C-alpha positions as CSV (number, residue, x, y, z in Angstrom):
1,M,-11.6,7.2,-19.3
2,K,-9.5,9.7,-17.4
3,R,-8.6,9.4,-13.7
4,I,-8.0,12.2,-11.3
5,S,-7.3,12.3,-7.5
6,L,-8.6,15.2,-5.5
7,Q,-7.8,16.1,-1.9
8,I,-11.1,16.8,-0.1
9,K,-11.5,19.2,2.8
10,G,-14.5,19.5,5.2
11,M,-15.2,15.8,5.7
12,H,-16.1,14.8,9.3
13,C,-16.7,11.1,9.0
14,E,-17.2,8.1,6.6
15,S,-20.8,9.2,5.9
16,C,-19.4,12.4,4.4
17,A,-17.3,10.3,2.0
18,K,-20.4,8.3,1.1
19,T,-22.4,11.5,0.4
20,I,-19.7,12.7,-2.1
21,E,-19.6,9.2,-3.7
22,R,-23.3,9.0,-4.2
23,T,-23.7,12.5,-5.5
24,L,-20.8,12.2,-8.0
25,L,-22.1,8.9,-9.4
26,K,-25.4,10.6,-10.3
27,E,-23.5,12.9,-12.7
28,E,-23.2,12.3,-16.4
29,G,-19.8,10.9,-17.5
30,I,-18.7,9.7,-14.0
31,A,-17.7,6.0,-14.3
32,S,-16.4,5.3,-10.7
33,V,-15.8,7.2,-7.5
34,N,-13.8,6.1,-4.5
35,V,-13.6,8.6,-1.6
36,N,-11.2,7.6,1.2
37,F,-12.1,9.5,4.4
38,S,-8.8,8.5,6.1
39,L,-6.7,9.9,3.3
40,E,-9.3,12.7,2.6
41,K,-8.9,11.8,-1.0
42,A,-11.3,11.2,-3.9
43,T,-10.2,9.1,-6.9
44,I,-12.6,9.6,-9.8
45,E,-12.8,8.0,-13.3
46,Y,-14.7,10.0,-15.9
47,D,-15.4,10.4,-19.6
48,P,-13.4,13.6,-20.6
49,E,-16.0,14.3,-23.3
50,K,-18.8,14.5,-20.8
51,S,-17.1,15.9,-17.7
52,D,-14.0,17.6,-16.5
53,R,-12.2,18.6,-13.3
54,E,-14.0,21.9,-13.0
55,K,-17.4,20.2,-13.2
56,I,-16.4,17.6,-10.7
57,Q,-15.1,20.3,-8.3
58,K,-18.4,22.2,-8.5
59,V,-20.4,19.1,-7.6
60,I,-18.2,18.5,-4.6
61,E,-18.6,22.1,-3.5
62,R,-22.4,21.9,-4.1
63,V,-22.7,19.2,-1.4
64,G,-20.7,21.3,1.1
65,Y,-17.1,20.2,0.7
66,G,-14.0,21.7,-0.9
67,I,-10.9,20.9,-2.8
68,Q,-7.6,21.2,-1.0
69,E,-4.8,22.2,-3.4
70,K,-1.7,22.1,-1.2
71,E,-0.4,20.5,2.0
72,A,-0.1,24.1,3.4
73,E,-3.9,24.3,3.3
74,M,-4.1,21.2,5.5
75,K,-1.7,22.8,8.0
76,N,-3.7,26.0,7.9
77,E,-6.9,24.0,8.5
78,I,-5.4,22.3,11.5
79,R,-4.1,25.7,12.8
80,K,-7.6,27.2,12.5
81,G,-9.1,24.1,14.2
82,W,-6.8,24.7,17.2
83,Q,-7.9,28.4,17.3
84,R,-11.6,27.4,17.3
85,F,-10.9,24.8,20.0
86,W,-9.1,27.2,22.4
87,F,-11.9,29.8,21.8
88,G,-14.3,27.1,22.8
89,V,-12.3,26.1,25.9
90,F,-12.1,29.8,27.0
91,L,-16.0,30.1,27.0
92,T,-16.9,26.4,27.9
93,V,-14.9,26.3,31.2
94,P,-16.8,29.1,32.9
95,V,-20.1,27.6,31.6
96,F,-19.2,24.2,33.0
97,V,-17.9,25.5,36.4
98,I,-21.0,27.8,37.0
99,T,-23.5,25.0,36.0
100,T,-21.8,22.3,38.0
101,F,-20.8,24.1,41.2
102,F,-22.7,27.5,41.5
103,Y,-25.8,27.0,39.5
104,N,-28.7,29.3,40.1
105,P,-31.4,30.4,37.6
106,K,-30.2,34.0,37.9
107,W,-27.0,32.9,36.1
108,N,-29.0,31.8,33.0
109,F,-28.5,35.0,31.0
110,L,-24.7,35.0,31.6
111,L,-24.6,31.3,30.6
112,F,-26.5,32.2,27.4
113,L,-24.0,35.0,26.6
114,L,-21.1,32.6,27.1
115,A,-22.6,29.6,25.2
116,T,-24.0,31.4,22.2
117,P,-20.6,32.3,20.6
118,V,-19.5,28.6,21.0
119,Q,-22.7,27.5,19.4
120,I,-22.0,29.8,16.4
121,V,-18.3,29.5,15.9
122,L,-17.8,25.8,16.8
123,G,-21.2,24.7,15.7
124,W,-21.2,26.3,12.2
125,P,-19.2,23.5,10.4
126,F,-21.6,20.9,11.7
127,Y,-24.7,22.9,10.9
128,R,-23.4,23.6,7.4
129,G,-22.5,19.9,6.9
130,A,-26.0,18.8,8.2
131,Y,-27.7,21.2,5.8
132,F,-25.9,19.8,2.7
133,A,-26.4,16.2,4.0
134,L,-30.2,16.6,4.4
135,K,-30.3,18.4,1.0
136,Q,-28.9,15.2,-0.5
137,K,-31.5,13.2,1.5
138,T,-28.9,11.5,3.7
139,A,-27.9,11.7,7.4
140,D,-24.4,11.7,8.7
141,M,-22.3,12.7,11.7
142,N,-23.1,16.3,11.1
143,V,-26.8,15.6,11.4
144,L,-26.3,13.7,14.7
145,V,-24.1,16.4,16.2
146,S,-26.3,19.3,15.0
147,L,-29.5,17.6,16.4
148,S,-27.8,17.0,19.8
149,I,-26.4,20.5,20.3
150,S,-29.5,22.2,18.9
151,A,-31.8,20.2,21.2
152,A,-29.6,21.2,24.3
153,Y,-29.2,24.8,23.2
154,L,-32.8,25.5,22.1
155,Y,-34.2,24.0,25.3
156,S,-31.8,26.1,27.3
157,L,-32.8,29.2,25.4
158,F,-36.4,28.5,26.1
159,A,-35.6,27.9,29.8
160,T,-33.7,31.2,30.0
161,F,-36.3,33.5,28.5
162,F,-39.6,31.9,29.1
163,I,-39.7,29.5,32.1
164,T,-36.6,30.5,34.1
165,G,-35.7,26.9,34.8
166,P,-32.6,24.6,34.7
167,V,-30.5,25.0,31.6
168,F,-28.4,22.7,29.4
169,Y,-25.8,25.1,28.1
170,D,-23.0,23.1,29.6
171,A,-23.9,20.1,27.5
172,S,-24.0,22.0,24.2
173,T,-20.7,23.8,24.8
174,T,-18.8,20.8,26.2
175,V,-20.0,18.5,23.4
176,L,-18.9,21.0,20.7
177,T,-15.5,21.7,22.3
178,T,-14.8,18.0,23.0
179,I,-15.8,16.9,19.4
180,T,-13.8,19.7,17.9
181,L,-10.7,18.5,19.8
182,G,-11.4,14.9,19.0
183,M,-11.7,15.7,15.2
184,L,-8.4,17.6,15.4
185,L,-6.6,14.7,17.1
186,E,-8.2,12.2,14.7
187,K,-7.0,14.3,11.7
188,I,-3.5,14.5,13.0
189,S,-3.5,10.8,13.8
190,R,-4.8,9.9,10.3
191,G,-2.0,12.0,8.9
192,K,0.5,9.8,10.7
193,V,-1.0,6.7,9.3
194,G,-0.5,8.0,5.8
195,E,3.0,9.4,6.3
196,A,4.6,6.8,4.0
197,I,3.6,8.7,0.9
198,K,4.8,12.0,2.3
199,K,8.1,10.4,3.2
200,L,8.4,9.0,-0.3
201,M,7.8,12.4,-1.9
202,K,10.5,14.0,0.3
203,L,13.0,11.5,-1.1
204,E,13.2,13.2,-4.5
205,A,16.4,15.1,-5.3
206,K,16.1,18.9,-5.2
207,R,18.9,19.7,-7.8
208,A,20.8,17.8,-10.5
209,K,23.8,18.3,-12.8
210,I,23.6,17.6,-16.5
211,L,25.9,17.9,-19.5
212,K,24.7,20.4,-22.1
213,D,26.9,21.4,-25.1
214,G,29.9,19.9,-23.2
215,Q,29.2,22.1,-20.2
216,E,28.1,21.0,-16.8
217,I,25.0,22.9,-15.7
218,E,22.7,22.7,-12.6
219,V,19.0,22.1,-13.2
220,S,15.9,21.1,-11.3
221,P,15.1,17.3,-11.8
222,T,11.8,18.3,-13.5
223,E,13.8,19.9,-16.3
224,I,15.7,16.7,-17.1
225,K,14.6,15.1,-20.4
226,K,15.0,11.5,-21.7
227,G,18.5,11.1,-23.2
228,D,20.1,13.8,-21.1
229,I,23.5,12.9,-19.5
230,V,23.4,13.3,-15.8
231,I,26.6,13.6,-13.6
232,V,26.5,12.3,-10.0
233,R,29.1,12.8,-7.3
234,P,29.6,11.0,-4.0
235,G,26.9,11.8,-1.4
236,E,24.4,13.1,-4.1
237,K,20.9,11.8,-4.8
238,L,20.1,10.6,-8.3
239,P,17.4,12.8,-9.8
240,V,15.9,10.3,-12.3
241,D,16.2,6.7,-13.5
242,G,18.9,5.8,-16.1
243,I,21.7,3.6,-17.4
244,I,25.3,4.2,-16.4
245,I,27.5,5.1,-19.4
246,E,30.7,6.1,-17.7
247,G,32.3,5.3,-14.3
248,K,31.2,3.0,-11.5
249,S,30.0,3.4,-7.9
250,T,28.3,1.9,-4.9
251,I,24.7,3.1,-4.5
252,D,22.3,3.0,-1.5
253,E,19.0,1.8,-3.0
254,S,17.1,1.4,0.3
255,T,14.7,4.1,-0.7
256,I,13.4,1.9,-3.6
257,T,14.0,-1.7,-2.5
258,G,14.2,-1.4,1.3
259,E,17.5,-3.3,1.1
260,S,20.0,-1.8,3.6
261,M,23.2,-3.1,1.9
262,P,24.6,-0.7,-0.9
263,V,24.8,-2.1,-4.4
264,D,27.8,-2.0,-6.7
265,K,27.0,-0.4,-10.1
266,K,29.1,-0.3,-13.4
267,V,28.6,0.7,-17.0
268,G,25.4,-0.7,-18.4
269,D,23.7,-1.1,-15.0
270,E,20.3,0.5,-14.3
271,V,20.1,3.2,-11.6
272,F,17.0,4.8,-9.9
273,G,16.0,8.3,-8.9
274,A,16.1,9.1,-5.1
275,T,18.8,6.6,-4.4
276,I,22.1,7.9,-3.0
277,N,25.6,7.7,-4.6
278,K,27.9,6.5,-1.8
279,E,31.3,6.7,-3.6
280,G,32.7,7.4,-7.1
281,V,31.7,9.8,-9.9
282,F,29.7,8.5,-12.8
283,K,27.5,9.6,-15.7
284,F,24.3,8.1,-16.7
285,K,21.7,8.5,-19.5
286,A,18.2,9.5,-18.3
287,I,15.6,6.9,-19.4
288,G,12.9,7.5,-16.8
289,V,11.9,11.0,-16.0
290,G,8.9,12.8,-14.3
291,E,6.1,10.3,-13.7
292,E,8.1,7.5,-15.3
293,T,10.6,7.2,-12.5
294,T,10.4,4.1,-10.3
295,L,9.8,6.4,-7.2
296,A,6.9,8.2,-8.9
297,Q,5.4,4.9,-9.9
298,I,5.8,3.6,-6.4
299,I,4.1,6.7,-4.9
300,K,1.2,6.4,-7.4
301,L,0.8,2.7,-6.6
302,V,0.8,3.2,-2.8
303,E,-1.6,6.1,-3.1
304,E,-4.0,4.0,-5.2
305,A,-3.6,1.1,-2.8
306,Q,-4.4,3.2,0.2
307,A,-7.5,4.7,-1.5
308,S,-8.8,1.2,-2.3
309,K,-11.3,-0.7,-0.3
310,A,-11.1,-4.2,1.0
311,P,-14.2,-6.4,0.6
312,I,-14.6,-6.5,4.4
313,Q,-15.3,-2.8,4.3
314,R,-18.5,-3.3,2.3
315,M,-20.0,-4.8,5.5
316,A,-19.0,-1.7,7.5
317,D,-20.3,0.6,4.7
318,K,-23.7,-1.2,4.7
319,V,-23.9,-0.8,8.5
320,I,-23.1,2.9,8.3
321,A,-25.8,3.5,5.7
322,W,-28.4,2.4,8.1
323,F,-26.7,3.4,11.3
324,V,-27.5,7.1,11.6
325,P,-31.3,6.8,10.9
326,I,-31.5,4.0,13.4
327,V,-29.7,6.0,16.0
328,M,-32.1,9.0,15.5
329,V,-35.0,6.6,16.1
330,I,-33.3,5.2,19.3
331,A,-32.6,8.7,20.6
332,L,-36.3,9.8,20.0
333,L,-37.6,6.5,21.6
334,S,-35.3,7.0,24.7
335,F,-36.8,10.5,25.1
336,I,-40.4,9.3,24.7
337,V,-39.9,6.3,27.1
338,W,-38.3,8.4,29.9
339,Y,-40.5,11.4,29.6
340,F,-43.9,9.9,28.8
341,W,-43.7,6.3,30.1
342,Q,-41.2,6.5,33.1
343,G,-42.4,10.0,34.1
344,S,-38.9,11.5,34.4
345,T,-38.2,15.2,34.1
346,F,-37.9,16.8,30.7
347,L,-34.2,17.6,31.4
348,F,-33.5,13.9,32.2
349,A,-35.2,12.7,29.0
350,L,-33.4,15.3,27.0
351,T,-30.1,14.2,28.5
352,A,-30.7,10.7,27.3
353,L,-31.7,11.9,23.8
354,V,-28.6,14.1,23.4
355,S,-26.2,11.5,24.8
356,V,-27.5,8.8,22.3
357,L,-27.1,11.2,19.4
358,V,-23.5,12.2,20.5
359,I,-22.1,8.8,21.5
360,A,-23.4,6.9,18.4
361,C,-21.3,8.6,15.8
362,P,-20.1,5.8,13.4
363,C,-16.7,7.3,12.8
364,A,-14.8,4.4,14.4
365,L,-16.7,2.0,12.2
366,G,-15.9,4.0,9.1
367,I,-12.1,4.3,9.7
368,A,-11.6,0.8,11.1
369,T,-10.7,-0.8,7.7
370,P,-9.0,2.1,5.8
371,T,-6.6,3.1,8.5
372,A,-5.4,-0.5,8.8
373,I,-5.0,-0.8,5.0
374,M,-3.0,2.5,5.0
375,A,-0.7,1.3,7.7
376,G,-0.2,-2.1,6.1
377,T,0.5,-0.8,2.6
378,S,2.8,1.8,4.1
379,K,4.8,-0.9,6.0
380,G,5.0,-3.0,2.9
381,A,6.3,0.0,0.8
382,E,9.1,0.6,3.4
383,K,10.3,-3.0,2.8
384,G,10.0,-3.0,-1.0
385,I,6.6,-4.9,-1.0
386,L,4.1,-3.0,-3.0
387,I,0.5,-4.0,-2.5
388,K,-1.9,-2.6,-5.1
389,G,-5.0,-2.5,-3.0
390,G,-6.9,-3.6,0.1
391,Q,-8.5,-6.5,-1.8
392,Y,-5.0,-8.1,-2.2
393,L,-4.1,-7.6,1.5
394,E,-7.3,-9.4,2.4
395,K,-7.0,-12.2,-0.1
396,A,-3.3,-13.0,0.6
397,R,-4.2,-14.4,4.0
398,E,-6.6,-16.9,2.4
399,L,-3.9,-18.4,0.1
400,N,-3.4,-22.2,0.5
401,T,-1.5,-22.9,-2.7
402,L,1.5,-21.1,-4.3
403,I,2.7,-21.8,-7.8
404,F,6.2,-20.6,-8.6
405,D,7.6,-20.0,-12.0
406,K,11.1,-21.5,-12.1
407,T,13.4,-19.4,-14.3
408,G,14.1,-16.0,-12.9
409,T,11.9,-16.6,-9.9
410,L,13.3,-19.6,-8.0
411,T,16.5,-19.6,-10.1
412,K,18.7,-16.8,-11.2
413,G,17.6,-17.1,-14.8
414,K,21.1,-17.1,-16.2
415,P,23.2,-20.2,-16.8
416,Q,26.3,-20.6,-14.6
417,V,29.2,-23.1,-14.7
418,T,28.6,-25.6,-11.9
419,D,31.2,-28.3,-12.7
420,V,34.6,-28.4,-14.5
421,R,36.2,-31.8,-15.0
422,G,39.7,-31.8,-16.5
423,E,42.0,-28.9,-17.3
424,V,39.7,-27.6,-20.0
425,L,38.3,-24.2,-18.9
426,Q,41.0,-22.2,-20.6
427,L,40.4,-24.0,-23.9
428,A,36.6,-23.9,-23.7
429,A,36.5,-20.2,-22.7
430,S,38.9,-19.3,-25.5
431,L,36.6,-20.8,-28.0
432,A,33.4,-19.6,-26.3
433,K,34.5,-15.9,-26.3
434,N,33.6,-15.8,-30.1
435,T,29.9,-16.4,-29.6
436,T,26.9,-14.8,-27.8
437,H,25.2,-18.1,-26.9
438,P,24.1,-18.1,-23.1
439,L,26.0,-21.3,-22.4
440,D,29.2,-19.9,-23.9
441,I,28.8,-16.6,-22.1
442,A,28.6,-18.6,-18.8
443,I,31.9,-20.4,-19.6
444,V,33.7,-17.1,-20.4
445,K,32.4,-15.5,-17.2
446,E,33.6,-18.4,-15.1
447,A,37.1,-18.1,-16.7
448,E,37.1,-14.3,-16.0
449,K,36.0,-15.1,-12.4
450,R,39.0,-17.5,-12.0
451,K,41.3,-14.9,-13.8
452,I,42.3,-17.3,-16.6
453,N,44.0,-15.8,-19.6
454,L,42.3,-16.7,-22.9
455,L,44.2,-18.0,-25.9
456,N,44.0,-17.0,-29.6
457,V,41.7,-19.0,-31.8
458,Q,42.0,-19.5,-35.5
459,D,39.6,-21.0,-38.0
460,F,36.7,-20.5,-35.6
461,E,33.4,-22.2,-36.7
462,A,29.9,-22.4,-35.1
463,I,28.2,-25.7,-35.7
464,P,24.4,-25.1,-35.3
465,G,22.7,-27.4,-32.7
466,K,26.0,-29.1,-31.8
467,G,28.7,-26.7,-30.6
468,I,31.8,-24.8,-31.8
469,R,35.3,-25.6,-33.1
470,G,38.6,-23.8,-33.8
471,K,42.4,-24.2,-33.7
472,I,44.3,-23.3,-30.6
473,E,48.1,-23.6,-30.7
474,E,47.8,-25.7,-33.9
475,K,45.4,-28.1,-32.3
476,E,41.8,-28.7,-33.2
477,V,39.5,-28.0,-30.2
478,L,35.8,-28.9,-30.1
479,L,33.3,-27.7,-27.5
480,G,29.8,-29.1,-27.8
481,N,27.1,-31.6,-26.9
482,R,27.0,-35.4,-27.5
483,R,25.9,-34.9,-31.1
484,L,29.2,-33.2,-31.8
485,I,31.4,-35.3,-29.5
486,K,30.5,-39.0,-28.9
487,S,31.1,-39.9,-25.2
488,D,29.3,-41.1,-22.1
489,L,31.4,-38.8,-19.9
490,G,29.3,-36.6,-17.5
491,R,26.1,-38.7,-17.8
492,E,25.6,-38.4,-14.0
493,L,25.6,-34.6,-14.2
494,E,22.8,-34.7,-16.7
495,K,20.7,-36.7,-14.2
496,E,21.1,-33.6,-11.9
497,G,19.4,-31.5,-14.6
498,K,22.6,-29.9,-15.8
499,T,23.6,-29.1,-19.4
500,V,26.8,-31.0,-20.2
501,M,29.4,-29.8,-22.8
502,L,32.3,-32.0,-23.8
503,I,35.7,-30.8,-24.9
504,S,38.0,-32.7,-27.2
505,V,41.5,-31.8,-28.5
506,D,42.6,-33.4,-31.8
507,G,39.9,-36.1,-31.4
508,G,40.7,-37.0,-27.8
509,I,38.2,-36.3,-25.0
510,R,39.8,-33.9,-22.5
511,G,37.0,-33.2,-20.1
512,V,33.5,-31.9,-19.3
513,I,31.9,-28.6,-18.3
514,A,28.4,-28.6,-16.8
515,V,26.2,-25.5,-16.9
516,A,23.0,-25.0,-15.0
517,D,20.5,-22.2,-14.0
518,T,21.4,-22.1,-10.3
519,L,19.0,-21.3,-7.4
520,K,18.7,-17.8,-6.1
521,E,20.4,-17.3,-2.7
522,Y,17.3,-17.6,-0.5
523,S,15.0,-19.8,-2.5
524,K,15.5,-22.9,-0.2
525,E,14.9,-20.8,2.9
526,A,11.7,-19.2,1.5
527,I,10.2,-22.5,0.3
528,K,10.9,-24.1,3.7
529,D,9.2,-21.1,5.5
530,L,6.2,-21.3,3.2
531,K,5.8,-25.0,3.9
532,K,5.9,-24.3,7.6
533,M,3.0,-21.9,7.1
534,G,1.0,-24.8,5.7
535,L,1.0,-23.7,2.0
536,G,1.0,-26.2,-0.8
537,I,3.9,-25.4,-3.1
538,W,4.0,-26.1,-6.9
539,M,6.7,-25.3,-9.5
540,I,5.9,-24.6,-13.1
541,T,8.4,-24.4,-15.9
542,G,8.9,-24.7,-19.7
543,D,12.1,-26.7,-19.0
544,N,12.4,-30.5,-19.5
545,K,11.2,-32.8,-16.8
546,K,14.7,-33.9,-15.8
547,T,15.9,-30.4,-15.1
548,A,12.7,-29.4,-13.4
549,Q,12.8,-32.5,-11.1
550,A,16.5,-31.8,-10.2
551,I,15.7,-28.2,-9.2
552,G,12.5,-29.3,-7.4
553,K,14.5,-32.0,-5.4
554,E,17.0,-29.3,-4.4
555,L,14.3,-27.0,-3.2
556,G,12.1,-29.7,-1.6
557,I,9.2,-29.2,-4.0
558,E,7.5,-32.4,-5.0
559,K,4.6,-31.0,-7.1
560,I,6.2,-30.1,-10.5
561,L,4.7,-29.0,-13.8
562,A,7.3,-29.2,-16.5
563,E,7.5,-28.5,-20.2
564,V,4.6,-26.1,-19.9
565,L,4.4,-23.3,-22.6
566,P,3.9,-19.7,-21.3
567,Q,0.4,-19.6,-22.7
568,N,-0.6,-22.8,-20.9
569,K,0.6,-21.7,-17.5
570,E,-2.7,-19.9,-17.0
571,K,-4.6,-23.1,-17.6
572,E,-2.6,-24.9,-14.9
573,V,-3.6,-22.2,-12.4
574,R,-7.2,-22.5,-13.3
575,K,-7.1,-26.3,-12.9
576,L,-5.9,-25.8,-9.3
577,Q,-8.6,-23.3,-8.7
578,K,-11.3,-25.7,-9.9
579,E,-10.0,-28.1,-7.2
580,G,-11.1,-25.5,-4.7
581,K,-7.6,-24.1,-4.0
582,V,-6.9,-20.4,-3.4
583,V,-3.9,-19.9,-5.6
584,G,-1.1,-17.3,-5.5
585,A,1.2,-17.3,-8.6
586,V,4.7,-16.0,-8.3
587,G,6.6,-15.0,-11.5
588,D,8.9,-12.4,-13.0
589,G,5.8,-10.4,-14.2
590,I,6.7,-10.5,-18.0
591,N,6.1,-13.8,-19.7
592,D,4.2,-14.9,-16.6
593,A,1.6,-12.2,-17.0
594,P,-1.3,-14.5,-18.0
595,M,-0.6,-16.8,-15.0
596,L,-0.4,-13.9,-12.6
597,A,-3.7,-12.5,-13.9
598,A,-5.4,-15.9,-13.6
599,A,-4.3,-16.5,-10.0
600,D,-6.3,-15.3,-7.0
601,I,-3.2,-13.1,-6.3
602,G,-0.4,-12.6,-8.7
603,I,3.0,-11.8,-7.1
604,A,5.5,-10.2,-9.4
605,M,9.2,-10.5,-8.6
606,G,11.8,-7.8,-9.2
607,A,9.5,-5.4,-11.1
608,G,12.2,-2.7,-11.6
609,T,11.0,0.4,-13.4
610,D,7.7,-1.2,-14.6
611,V,6.4,-1.2,-11.1
612,A,2.9,0.2,-11.9
613,K,2.5,-1.8,-15.1
614,E,2.9,-5.3,-13.7
615,T,0.0,-7.7,-13.7
616,G,0.6,-8.8,-10.1
617,G,-1.6,-7.6,-7.2
618,I,1.6,-7.6,-5.1
619,I,4.9,-6.4,-6.5
620,L,8.2,-7.3,-4.8
621,V,10.7,-4.6,-5.8
622,K,13.7,-6.6,-4.6
623,D,14.6,-9.8,-6.4
624,D,14.3,-11.7,-3.0
625,I,12.0,-14.7,-2.8
626,R,11.8,-14.3,1.0
627,D,9.6,-11.3,0.4
628,V,6.8,-13.7,-0.7
629,V,6.8,-14.9,2.9
630,K,6.8,-11.4,4.3
631,A,4.0,-10.3,2.0
632,I,1.7,-13.1,3.3
633,K,2.7,-12.4,6.9
634,L,1.9,-8.7,6.4
635,S,-1.5,-9.6,4.9
636,K,-2.4,-11.7,7.9
637,K,-1.2,-9.1,10.4
638,T,-3.1,-6.3,8.6
639,F,-6.3,-8.3,8.4
640,S,-5.9,-9.1,12.0
641,K,-5.8,-5.3,12.7
642,I,-8.9,-4.8,10.6
643,K,-10.8,-7.4,12.6
644,Q,-9.6,-5.9,15.9
645,N,-10.6,-2.4,14.7
646,L,-14.1,-3.5,13.6
647,F,-14.5,-5.3,17.0
648,L,-13.5,-2.2,18.9
649,A,-15.9,-0.1,16.8
650,F,-18.9,-2.6,17.0
651,I,-18.4,-3.4,20.7
652,Y,-18.2,0.3,21.5
653,N,-21.5,1.2,19.7
654,T,-23.2,-2.0,21.0
655,L,-22.4,-1.1,24.6
656,A,-22.4,2.7,24.4
657,I,-25.9,3.3,22.9
658,P,-27.9,1.3,25.6
659,I,-25.9,3.0,28.4
660,A,-26.5,6.5,26.8
661,A,-30.2,5.7,26.4
662,G,-30.4,4.9,30.1
663,L,-31.2,1.2,29.7
664,F,-29.0,0.4,32.7
665,Y,-29.9,3.5,34.8
666,H,-31.6,1.5,37.5
667,W,-28.5,-0.7,38.0
668,L,-25.8,1.9,37.4
669,G,-27.6,4.7,39.3
670,F,-26.5,7.4,36.8
671,L,-27.2,8.6,33.3
672,L,-24.3,9.3,30.9
673,K,-23.9,13.0,30.4
674,P,-23.6,14.3,26.8
675,E,-20.1,15.7,27.5
676,V,-18.9,12.3,28.7
677,A,-20.6,10.7,25.7
678,A,-18.7,13.0,23.4
679,L,-15.4,12.1,25.1
680,C,-16.2,8.4,24.8
681,M,-17.0,8.8,21.1
682,I,-13.6,10.5,20.5
683,L,-11.7,7.9,22.5
684,S,-13.2,5.1,20.3
685,D,-11.9,6.9,17.2
686,I,-8.5,7.4,18.7
687,S,-8.3,3.8,19.9
688,V,-9.0,2.5,16.3
689,I,-6.4,4.8,14.8
690,G,-3.9,4.0,17.6
691,N,-4.4,0.2,17.0
692,S,-3.7,0.7,13.3
693,L,-0.6,2.7,14.0
694,L,0.8,-0.2,15.9
695,L,1.4,-1.9,12.5
696,R,4.2,0.7,11.9
697,R,6.1,-1.1,14.7
698,Y,5.6,-4.6,13.3
699,Q,8.9,-6.2,12.4
700,L,8.6,-8.0,9.0
701,K,10.8,-11.1,9.1
């Protein structure tokens, strides 16, 4: 299967998106279609042997929509929209003034001359959309608007040339002008909700310098190939991902991780495209170029997340599918009741019919969920929290249990010296520098940290499973476990889950060095906050029970699963799920992949350059455990916005349609005019978008 994303132009509401989805799914070779009205984007999976981009584009055009190739086209579309709107205003204002303040049947022909161009120029997009919708045996906003303005205009036309009676031109022109303005404002507002992707795209470097045949040349980042040597000077953006091979610097990585503090980098460290070199000149070898860069993967992931649908949207989609036909029936019934049963004037009954058709547009209902998801995923991306789809945003708020991998998630994943007893560090490090064992490396690093000079070693020997030995200054020095050196020294350190290494010189015990995998800086704080949120916390590890319990005690985690093999971690998650728990699994995303996949939500820590490949539904770019707390809070806040938006949309339609139909006419003393109905409809859309935009101001703590 192949996947493409197409920018769609010409959609007016969620029903337009549904029409495209239904039509494409009928085509041979199309596996799945997801059309996001808010993003104006279609994501399509298809069999390349049975279909292709050209065929898909023709199908979209056949139902009355187009493909937008560049952002410039969108700007041009908005510019033309404004031109149509001001044209409408120029002709609508005199129609409204004459009809409201100076009406006389003798003005009918002038009103006809003023209203007809509005009907043609502003009404054409709706008539065209309605034609294609009805052709596909569906009804959408275009059908509602076309019916309402046609009813008002055709009646007025009849009144002008055949009966010389009151006309309705003000309704048709005002409705068209108001809706045109509303759609423009909605389009601009939706653009603001999805600004995160545009901002990310603008972060890319424009130029880069590489070494070629010993010469420094300037190229476009798109010309850089894997293995090229890139030179970066202070103040410059990194064009691609790579590994530093010469020099060192401090780099602002906030564009990728959301972390405001610059990070020190040296030879062997990984660097990312779109980050900024603050000081120092360095060279790095390109390893991630084009679509393989971390930034490109983040952009792709955010785009896919924003195009996805949360389960709650299915309810709105079902309502919308039935909504337009029901509204048409209500509009017709309101006309029949007022004209034939209540004995009102034809104009009064027609006003009720047109008002119902105009006010009942389901746009607000259609955009309630996607705009909130767009805002939520955008906010997460800003902070280095990448959410792969609306379903994960919705599910995260339901979590009641979190199961954490220990090594590399709660702990640093690298052994560190925690205790040194006796003057033994120089001797131990001098021996340890000759091996690559993780425990020995930890001892050497501790000596370097304390700036201890290392001594020469002769007759070095590694004793498998026990330790190492050698001669230092003609004395035999041993560094190893209790199988190598018999002693009870340091037993209490082992009870704390630490690995103890003994040092002897010429057979005499000199001291102890304890090494342990230490906690990450904010692990305690994060676990404490998660407990306050009422979540059950578990820790899972392949380590021995003693070490696991020591780490658990330090963190305040009582529920511990120790000595669990990687392939069995998934089974432990499923056990908890069988108990009725909604489980989130947090791991480093590599050996924890089965566990992350089995959980209701997998949360991958410090995903680095494999951002888009991780199993987790939520990816935390920074290696900061506190982001688990932030991700859950963001989920709850976003879902709260979705519920608010759906309430706003439902309550609006629930109240607006009866008022427009004249159900409360005898109590209110007035009937809602079509132009007021159009304004109310637009305000409902703007209120939903505005409520979603408030998420951009939410402070993630």
